[in-house]
Every structure is written in C-alpha cells, then in structure tokens.
C-alpha positions as CSV (number, residue, x, y, z in Angstrom):
1,M,-15.5,-16.3,-12.3
2,S,-17.4,-18.9,-14.3
3,N,-16.3,-17.2,-17.5
4,I,-12.7,-18.2,-17.0
5,R,-11.7,-21.2,-19.2
6,F,-9.0,-23.7,-18.4
7,N,-7.9,-24.2,-21.9
8,L,-5.4,-21.4,-22.1
9,G,-4.0,-22.6,-25.4
10,P,-4.2,-25.2,-28.1
11,T,-3.8,-28.7,-26.7
12,N,-2.7,-32.1,-28.1
13,N,-3.5,-35.6,-27.3
14,Q,-0.8,-35.8,-24.6
15,V,-1.9,-32.8,-22.5
16,S,-5.6,-32.3,-21.6
17,D,-7.3,-28.9,-21.1
18,H,-6.9,-29.3,-17.3
19,I,-3.4,-30.8,-17.1
20,F,-0.2,-29.0,-17.9
21,Y,3.2,-30.5,-18.2
22,D,6.5,-29.0,-16.9
23,I,8.9,-30.7,-19.3
24,H,12.2,-29.6,-17.6
25,N,11.2,-30.9,-14.2
26,N,9.0,-33.8,-15.5
27,R,6.0,-32.6,-13.5
28,R,2.3,-32.6,-14.3
29,Y,-0.1,-30.1,-12.7
30,E,-3.9,-30.5,-12.8
31,L,-5.8,-27.3,-12.5
32,I,-8.7,-27.6,-10.1
33,Q,-10.4,-24.2,-10.3
34,P,-9.7,-20.5,-10.8
35,I,-9.6,-18.7,-7.5
36,G,-8.6,-15.2,-8.4
37,Y,-6.6,-12.8,-10.6
38,W,-3.0,-11.6,-10.6
39,D,-3.8,-8.1,-12.0
40,Y,-6.7,-5.8,-12.4
41,N,-7.0,-6.4,-16.1
42,N,-8.0,-10.0,-15.4
43,N,-5.5,-11.3,-17.9
44,T,-3.4,-13.3,-15.4
45,T,-5.4,-15.9,-13.6
46,L,-4.6,-17.7,-10.3
47,Y,-5.6,-21.3,-10.1
48,K,-5.8,-23.9,-7.4
49,A,-4.0,-27.0,-8.7
50,T,-2.6,-30.4,-7.8
51,L,0.9,-31.6,-8.4
52,L,0.4,-35.1,-9.8
53,P,2.8,-37.8,-8.7
54,P,4.6,-39.7,-11.4
55,P,2.8,-42.8,-12.8
56,N,3.2,-46.1,-10.9
57,R,4.3,-49.3,-12.4
58,L,0.9,-50.0,-13.9
59,G,1.1,-46.7,-15.8
60,L,-1.6,-45.1,-13.8
61,I,-1.4,-41.7,-12.1
62,N,-2.1,-41.6,-8.4
63,P,-5.0,-39.1,-8.1
64,T,-3.7,-37.7,-4.7
65,G,-1.0,-35.1,-4.8
66,A,0.3,-31.9,-3.3
67,V,-2.0,-28.9,-3.7
68,V,-0.4,-25.7,-5.0
69,N,-1.4,-22.4,-6.6
70,I,-0.5,-21.7,-10.2
71,K,-0.5,-18.3,-11.9
72,A,-1.2,-18.5,-15.7
73,C,0.3,-15.5,-17.5
74,N,-0.2,-14.7,-21.2
75,K,3.1,-13.3,-22.4
76,L,1.5,-11.3,-25.1
77,L,-1.2,-9.7,-23.0
78,E,1.0,-9.0,-19.9
79,P,4.6,-8.8,-21.0
80,Q,5.6,-6.6,-18.1
81,W,4.3,-9.1,-15.5
82,Y,6.0,-11.9,-17.4
83,E,9.4,-10.2,-17.1
84,F,8.7,-9.6,-13.4
85,A,7.9,-13.3,-12.9
86,L,11.1,-14.5,-14.6
87,E,13.2,-12.3,-12.4
88,D,11.3,-13.2,-9.3
89,V,11.7,-16.9,-9.8
90,A,15.5,-16.4,-9.9
91,R,15.5,-14.1,-6.8
92,S,13.2,-16.4,-4.9
93,N,15.8,-19.2,-5.2
94,R,18.4,-16.9,-3.6
95,V,16.2,-15.5,-0.8
96,R,14.4,-17.6,1.8
97,H,12.8,-16.0,4.8
98,A,9.7,-16.5,7.1
99,N,8.3,-13.1,5.9
100,I,8.8,-13.8,2.2
101,L,6.4,-16.0,0.2
102,P,8.5,-18.3,-1.9
103,V,8.1,-19.1,-5.6
104,L,8.3,-22.9,-6.1
105,G,9.0,-22.9,-9.9
106,S,7.9,-21.9,-13.3
107,F,7.5,-23.4,-16.8
108,D,6.0,-22.7,-20.3
109,D,3.0,-24.5,-21.5
110,A,4.2,-27.5,-23.6
111,T,1.7,-26.8,-26.3
112,N,1.5,-23.0,-26.3
113,D,4.7,-20.9,-25.8
114,D,2.6,-17.8,-25.1
115,I,1.4,-19.2,-21.8
116,F,3.7,-19.0,-18.8
117,F,3.0,-20.7,-15.4
118,L,4.3,-19.7,-12.0
119,V,4.0,-22.3,-9.2
120,L,3.4,-21.0,-5.7
121,P,2.7,-22.6,-2.3
122,E,-1.0,-23.5,-1.7
123,S,-2.2,-20.8,0.7
124,Q,-5.2,-18.8,1.5
125,T,-3.7,-15.3,1.2
126,I,-5.0,-11.9,0.0
127,N,-3.0,-8.8,-0.6
128,L,-3.7,-6.0,1.8
129,R,-4.6,-3.4,-0.8
130,S,-7.4,-5.6,-2.1
131,L,-8.5,-6.5,1.4
132,M,-8.6,-2.8,2.3
133,F,-10.6,-1.9,-0.8
134,S,-13.1,-4.7,-0.1
135,L,-14.3,-3.1,3.1
136,E,-16.3,0.1,3.1
137,T,-14.9,1.1,6.5
138,F,-11.3,1.4,5.3
139,K,-11.8,1.9,1.5
140,D,-11.7,5.7,1.6
141,S,-10.2,6.3,5.1
142,G,-7.3,3.8,5.2
143,L,-6.4,1.3,7.9
144,P,-5.9,2.1,11.6
145,E,-2.3,3.1,12.4
146,D,-1.6,0.2,14.7
147,C,-2.6,-2.2,11.8
148,I,-0.4,-0.3,9.3
149,V,2.5,-0.7,11.7
150,I,2.0,-4.4,11.9
151,A,2.0,-4.7,8.1
152,L,5.0,-2.5,7.7
153,R,7.0,-4.4,10.3
154,S,6.4,-7.7,8.6
155,A,7.3,-6.3,5.2
156,L,10.5,-4.7,6.6
157,L,11.6,-8.0,8.2
158,G,11.4,-9.6,4.7
159,L,13.0,-6.6,3.0
160,A,15.9,-6.4,5.5
161,H,16.7,-10.1,4.7
162,I,16.5,-9.4,0.9
163,H,18.9,-6.5,1.3
164,S,21.3,-8.6,3.4
165,K,21.6,-10.9,0.5
166,G,22.5,-8.1,-1.9
167,E,19.1,-8.1,-3.6
168,I,16.7,-5.3,-4.4
169,H,12.9,-5.8,-4.3
170,R,11.7,-2.9,-6.6
171,Q,8.0,-3.9,-6.4
172,I,6.9,-3.0,-2.9
173,T,3.2,-1.9,-2.9
174,G,0.1,-2.7,-0.9
175,S,-0.6,-5.5,-3.4
176,N,2.7,-7.2,-2.7
177,I,2.1,-7.5,1.1
178,V,-0.1,-10.4,1.8
179,V,-1.9,-11.7,4.8
180,Y,-2.7,-15.4,5.4
181,K,-6.1,-16.5,6.6
182,I,-4.3,-19.4,8.4
183,P,-1.8,-19.1,10.0
184,D,-1.4,-15.6,11.5
185,T,1.3,-14.4,9.1
186,I,2.0,-11.4,6.8
187,M,4.5,-11.8,4.0
188,L,6.3,-9.7,1.4
189,T,5.9,-11.2,-2.0
190,F,8.0,-10.8,-5.2
191,A,5.4,-11.8,-7.9
192,G,2.2,-10.5,-6.4
193,S,1.5,-14.0,-5.0
194,A,-1.9,-13.4,-3.6
195,H,-5.1,-13.1,-5.7
196,V,-7.0,-10.0,-6.2
197,R,-10.5,-9.8,-4.7
198,T,-12.8,-10.0,-7.7
199,D,-15.8,-8.6,-5.8
200,V,-13.9,-5.4,-5.0
201,T,-14.9,-2.1,-6.7
202,H,-11.9,0.1,-7.3
203,R,-11.9,3.6,-8.5
204,P,-12.2,3.6,-12.3
205,D,-8.8,4.0,-14.0
206,P,-8.3,6.6,-16.7
207,I,-6.5,5.9,-20.0
208,Y,-2.9,5.6,-19.1
209,V,-0.4,7.5,-21.3
210,P,3.3,7.0,-20.3
211,D,5.6,9.9,-20.6
212,P,8.5,9.3,-23.0
213,N,10.9,10.7,-20.3
214,G,9.9,8.0,-17.9
215,A,7.3,9.9,-15.8
216,S,3.6,9.2,-15.9
217,G,0.5,11.0,-17.2
218,S,-3.1,10.4,-17.7
219,Q,-6.1,11.3,-19.7
220,S,-9.6,11.9,-18.3
221,V,-12.3,9.3,-18.7
222,E,-15.8,10.1,-17.4
223,G,-14.4,12.8,-15.2
224,F,-11.6,10.8,-13.6
225,E,-8.2,12.3,-14.1
226,F,-6.2,10.5,-11.4
227,L,-3.2,8.3,-12.2
228,P,-4.1,4.6,-12.4
229,Y,-3.9,2.9,-9.1
230,R,-2.7,-0.4,-10.7
231,D,0.3,1.5,-12.1
232,I,1.6,2.9,-8.8
233,L,4.9,1.2,-9.5
234,K,5.2,3.5,-12.6
235,W,4.4,6.8,-11.0
236,G,5.2,6.1,-7.4
237,R,8.8,5.1,-7.7
238,A,11.7,7.0,-6.0
239,P,12.9,10.2,-7.5
240,E,16.4,8.8,-8.2
241,V,14.8,6.0,-10.3
242,V,12.4,8.1,-12.4
243,E,14.4,11.3,-12.5
244,A,17.7,9.5,-12.9
245,D,18.9,12.0,-15.5
246,Q,19.0,14.8,-13.0
247,E,22.5,15.7,-11.9
248,K,21.9,15.0,-8.2
249,Y,20.6,11.5,-8.9
250,K,23.1,10.3,-11.5
251,T,25.0,8.2,-9.0
252,F,21.9,6.5,-7.7
253,G,19.1,4.6,-9.4
254,D,17.5,1.4,-8.2
255,S,19.0,0.5,-4.8
256,E,18.1,-0.5,-1.2
257,K,17.1,3.2,-0.6
258,S,14.6,3.2,-3.5
259,D,12.9,0.2,-1.8
260,I,12.7,2.3,1.4
261,W,10.9,5.0,-0.6
262,L,8.4,2.5,-1.7
263,I,7.8,1.5,2.0
264,G,6.9,5.1,2.5
265,I,4.5,5.2,-0.5
266,T,2.9,1.9,0.8
267,A,2.4,3.5,4.2
268,L,0.5,6.3,2.4
269,E,-1.6,3.7,0.7
270,F,-2.5,2.1,4.0
271,A,-2.9,5.4,5.8
272,Y,-5.4,7.0,3.4
273,G,-7.0,4.2,1.3
274,D,-7.6,5.6,-2.2
275,I,-4.8,8.0,-2.7
276,R,-5.7,10.2,-5.7
277,I,-2.8,11.7,-7.7
278,F,-3.2,13.9,-10.7
279,E,0.4,13.8,-11.7
280,R,3.7,12.6,-10.4
281,R,4.9,16.1,-9.4
282,E,2.0,16.2,-7.0
283,L,3.1,13.0,-5.3
284,L,6.7,14.4,-4.9
285,D,5.3,17.6,-3.4
286,I,3.3,15.6,-0.9
287,A,6.3,13.5,0.0
288,R,8.5,16.6,0.5
289,C,5.9,18.2,2.6
290,I,5.7,15.2,5.0
291,S,9.5,14.9,5.0
292,V,10.2,18.5,5.9
293,T,7.3,19.4,8.2
294,R,7.0,16.0,9.9
295,K,3.2,16.4,9.7
296,M,0.5,14.2,8.2
297,A,-3.1,15.4,8.0
298,T,-5.8,12.8,9.0
299,T,-7.5,12.7,5.6
300,W,-6.1,12.7,2.1
301,D,-7.9,15.9,1.1
302,D,-6.4,17.7,4.1
303,L,-3.0,16.3,3.3
304,V,-3.3,17.8,-0.2
305,Q,-4.3,21.1,1.4
306,Q,-1.4,20.9,3.8
307,T,1.0,20.4,0.9
308,E,-0.4,23.5,-0.9
309,E,0.1,25.6,2.1
310,F,3.6,24.3,2.5
311,K,4.4,25.2,-1.1
312,V,3.2,28.7,-0.5
313,E,5.3,29.1,2.6
314,S,8.3,27.7,0.9
315,V,8.3,30.4,-1.8
316,K,7.9,33.4,0.5
317,P,10.8,35.9,0.3
318,P,13.1,36.3,3.3
319,K,11.9,38.8,5.9
320,G,13.8,42.1,6.3
321,T,14.7,43.7,9.6
322,R,11.8,46.2,9.5
323,Q,9.3,43.5,8.8
324,K,10.6,41.4,11.7
325,I,10.3,44.3,14.1
326,E,6.7,45.0,12.9
327,E,5.8,41.3,13.2
328,A,7.3,41.1,16.7
329,T,5.4,44.2,17.8
330,V,2.1,42.7,16.5
331,N,2.8,39.4,18.3
332,F,3.5,41.2,21.6
333,L,0.4,43.3,21.5
334,T,-1.7,40.3,20.5
335,S,-0.4,38.2,23.4
336,R,-1.1,41.1,25.8
337,L,-4.6,41.5,24.5
338,A,-5.2,37.8,24.8
339,K,-4.1,37.8,28.5
340,F,-6.3,40.8,29.2
341,V,-9.4,39.1,27.7
342,A,-8.6,35.9,29.6
343,I,-8.4,37.8,33.0
344,T,-11.7,39.7,32.2
345,R,-13.5,36.4,31.4
346,E,-12.2,34.8,34.6
347,T,-13.4,37.7,36.7
348,K,-16.8,37.6,35.1
349,K,-17.0,33.8,35.7
350,Q,-16.3,34.3,39.4
351,M,-19.0,36.9,39.7
352,M,-21.5,34.7,37.9
353,G,-20.6,31.8,40.3
354,N,-21.6,33.9,43.3
355,M,-25.1,34.5,42.0
356,A,-27.9,32.1,42.5
357,I,-29.2,31.4,39.1
358,V,-32.3,29.3,38.7
359,K,-32.6,27.8,35.3
360,S,-35.7,26.3,33.8
361,S,-35.8,22.7,32.6
362,E,-36.2,23.9,29.1
363,G,-33.0,25.9,29.5
364,K,-31.2,22.8,30.8
365,E,-32.3,20.8,27.8
366,K,-31.0,23.4,25.4
367,E,-27.8,23.7,27.3
368,G,-27.3,19.9,27.1
369,E,-27.9,19.9,23.4
370,V,-25.1,22.4,22.8
371,K,-21.9,20.4,22.6
372,S,-18.6,21.0,21.0
373,S,-18.1,19.2,17.7
374,K,-14.3,19.4,18.0
375,G,-12.7,16.0,17.5
376,K,-16.0,14.3,16.7
377,E,-16.7,12.5,13.5
378,K,-19.5,13.6,11.2
379,V,-22.6,11.5,10.8
380,G,-22.0,8.7,8.3
381,E,-18.2,9.2,8.3
382,V,-15.6,7.0,10.0
383,H,-13.8,8.6,12.9
384,K,-10.1,8.5,12.4
385,E,-7.5,9.3,15.1
386,P,-4.6,11.6,14.2
387,F,-1.4,9.8,13.3
388,S,1.2,9.5,16.1
389,E,4.4,11.5,16.0
390,R,6.5,8.4,15.7
391,F,4.5,7.1,12.7
392,V,4.8,10.4,10.9
393,K,8.5,10.4,11.6
394,L,8.9,7.0,10.1
395,V,7.0,7.9,6.9
396,A,8.9,11.2,6.7
397,K,12.3,9.4,6.8
398,C,11.2,7.0,4.1
399,L,10.0,9.8,1.8
400,N,13.1,11.9,2.0
401,D,14.1,13.0,-1.5
402,D,17.8,12.5,-0.7
403,P,18.4,8.7,-0.9
404,D,21.4,9.0,1.5
405,K,19.2,10.3,4.2
406,R,16.7,7.4,4.1
407,P,17.4,4.8,6.8
408,S,18.0,1.1,6.0
409,A,15.3,-1.5,6.6
410,K,17.4,-2.9,9.4
411,K,17.6,0.5,11.1
412,L,13.9,1.2,10.7
413,L,13.1,-2.1,12.5
414,K,14.9,-0.7,15.6
415,C,12.5,2.2,16.1
416,K,10.2,1.8,19.1
417,L,7.0,2.1,17.0
418,L,7.8,-1.1,15.0
419,K,9.3,-2.9,18.0
420,R,6.1,-2.4,19.9
421,A,3.9,-3.5,17.0
422,R,0.9,-5.7,17.9
423,T,0.4,-9.2,16.6
424,V,-0.9,-10.2,13.1
425,R,-3.9,-11.8,14.8
426,Y,-4.9,-8.3,16.0
427,L,-4.8,-6.9,12.5
428,K,-6.9,-9.8,11.2
429,E,-9.5,-9.2,14.0
430,V,-9.7,-5.5,13.1
431,V,-9.5,-5.6,9.4
432,M,-10.7,-8.9,8.1
433,D,-14.4,-9.7,7.5
434,P,-15.7,-13.2,8.4
435,S,-14.6,-14.7,5.1
436,P,-12.2,-12.4,3.1
437,L,-10.7,-15.2,1.1
438,S,-13.8,-17.1,0.1
C-alpha cells in the first residue's frame, strides 16, 4: 500500500500532512501508517494513528499517546459509507456491549470538508469475509459448520443487545463480523470496523446497475454476470425491505426481523464461500427453498440445482384420484420387486459362502482397488461434511419470507446448536493462517 498518501486534502501551516485536528473535541491525531481499506474500491483507508496529548506548559507536544485506528472517508467518492458512518457514530453512543466494536468518535478535516474521519479502538481485527476469501481452503467451499456457529453466536449476542435498546443494525454481512487476533473475541460492527485484506483476490465484480424500483441488476463484464459481492446489502436485504410496495409487506420495512434475515444471508456467505447470484429473484428462490424444505446441499451449485427442482415440484398440478391409485400401485409393485431381489441376492450370497473359492493374488489386488467413492472427496477438492439438521433449521427460520415467522435474536440464542458452540479460539485455530492480520 505504498501508493497511499497521507495528505488527503489541502493543508495549511497549522495542520501538517500527517496530523489532523478534531476542532470540536480539541484533539490531534497523528497518522502513523495505512494498514488497510474500508471498502473494495480502495477509496476509504484505515490508518494506525496516535492520539496526541495536549501541549504541556512549554508548548511542546508529548510524543507518547494512545494508539487508535482512524478511517478516512472521502465524502464525494463514498457518499453511502459516509452516511452509514454518521449514523453509526450516533448508534454506537447508545449501544455498548462486549460483542459490539465501539466507535470512539468522528470529525471532519479542519482544512478539507470533503474528508471525514472515524475514530476506532486500536485493534488487530479482520472481517470474516475477507479472512475466508484469503484462504484457498475456504474461498470456494465456505467455513466448517462449527466455525460458522461460533461466528453467528457472537454476532447474535451483539444483535440481541442492539434490539433490546430499540435499535436496528441493517448492515449485517460477513464483512461486519470481525475476529480479533488478540484476544479471542468476535464482534459485530456498525461501520465495517475491520480492514479488508488487500492481498485477497475476490471474484471480479460486474458493472452494477441499480434497479429504479429498488431491486438490483448487473451487466456482464468479461463473462461475469453475478451481482457484485460488495453490494450484498443492496441485493441481499429482506423481502419486506426491498419489496416494501407489495401488499403483504406494507406494514413492515426495516425492523428487528429484517436483521434476522441478514443473519441467514450471512450464514449462506460463511457456508458456501463465494455465493454467485445472477439476480435478486434467484436469491429469494433459494431462501424459500431452504425455508420450506429444511434442506441445504453441501455445495453452492448443488443448492442452486436443489432450488430448481423445488420450483418444478411447486408448480405441479394437484393429483387426481385415478393418478393417486396408479401411483400407489406402482409403488406397491416396486417395493415387492425390491424385496424379491434382496431375498434372491441373500440366497446367492449364502451359497457362495459355502464354496471354497481360491483367489489369485492378482485378483485380491484388483478387489482391493475397487472401492466405493460415495462420501469421498474428489482429488484436489476440499471434503465438506453435510450440514447438520439443526444448522439447516436455524438458517431456514432466518430466511422465512414472512417476517412474523422469523425468530428474535434472543430466541435464536436459546437453540442447542448455538448454546453448544465451541470457543473463538477453536475458530482461530481452524481458520486463521499464521499471520492473517500482518
């Protein structure tokens, strides 16, 4: 990141290129070095900085001070993130919890009103989406289920507290759940308070073209037609938020239940890695399939196929009496035939067992080479266990298209799956490479 400059705007004689002044709180911050980015466009930079103490009686500034992180946001380049930051500062002052990363303050650059600074605690954190994409093992296959459960439990602890204070989060994604290098903690953030790994190669994003009606669309660039991952908060929001004009959603909108929907979408992020969505309708179909069938395929491609089969079954006409009788007859004959074949095989096996068969060593080798491939991973692929029934049930509840049928964060925390979640240290041992934050 050597190309990042400290001088974010014109300076005068009172404020140097490396020192920025918070006029309202009479504080000076000296930027030490850039350590990451706030967004994938690289327009919002995260710096390590020092809070300088006030001058002493001799007019000299004590060089030792508290270390903090500062996000520098250009209002013109990232107006959306600027609006989020303003709102998050206010909410952070009203919500304090062990699983929520606080925002310490904010201020405008004294010499350039276009630059906005967000002050955060100094911490070695990284968001879980960026961490997942930085490791080839999990980039395309997602995290192990027990690690996902750990992350969701930590996020829900913070979310339950937010809801208890009458607040709504509205920004829950894999990039707003962060893990500390030290101590063993996972926190939910408001303002994306962990830097993005700059050495991570994400799927190329297409040109994003927002729908005037509030939905999302995309145009293909170099063969990629999937909706932009970085805009998941645009195309991944709850139905009652995006389709608010529909009659059944007119009494809803942003609420605690729309936050729970985002928990479900985040679970899909962690479960499958790079979720590839062509259009929002496809995401809603996948969510409905999981919610109704209570099934989740092991891979993303299989989940898409599962959804297509579910859609076909859903549009089949109701069966008539004659069709039911014919189907019952076929099922009966099929089951009888299966039993007959099984009895014949068992009899043949017993007869073979009574015969002394001498096999050559070559035959033994060939027999040993023939093994069932069922349940085995392919060469070069990561083996992934099927999701547990309890995990699928949790995701299905979050992705119910009826907001009233989604459980609260407090109720979700009572389920046995989350109660029995392993420690954060376990997640770090499984997921983190030796130096993920360096």
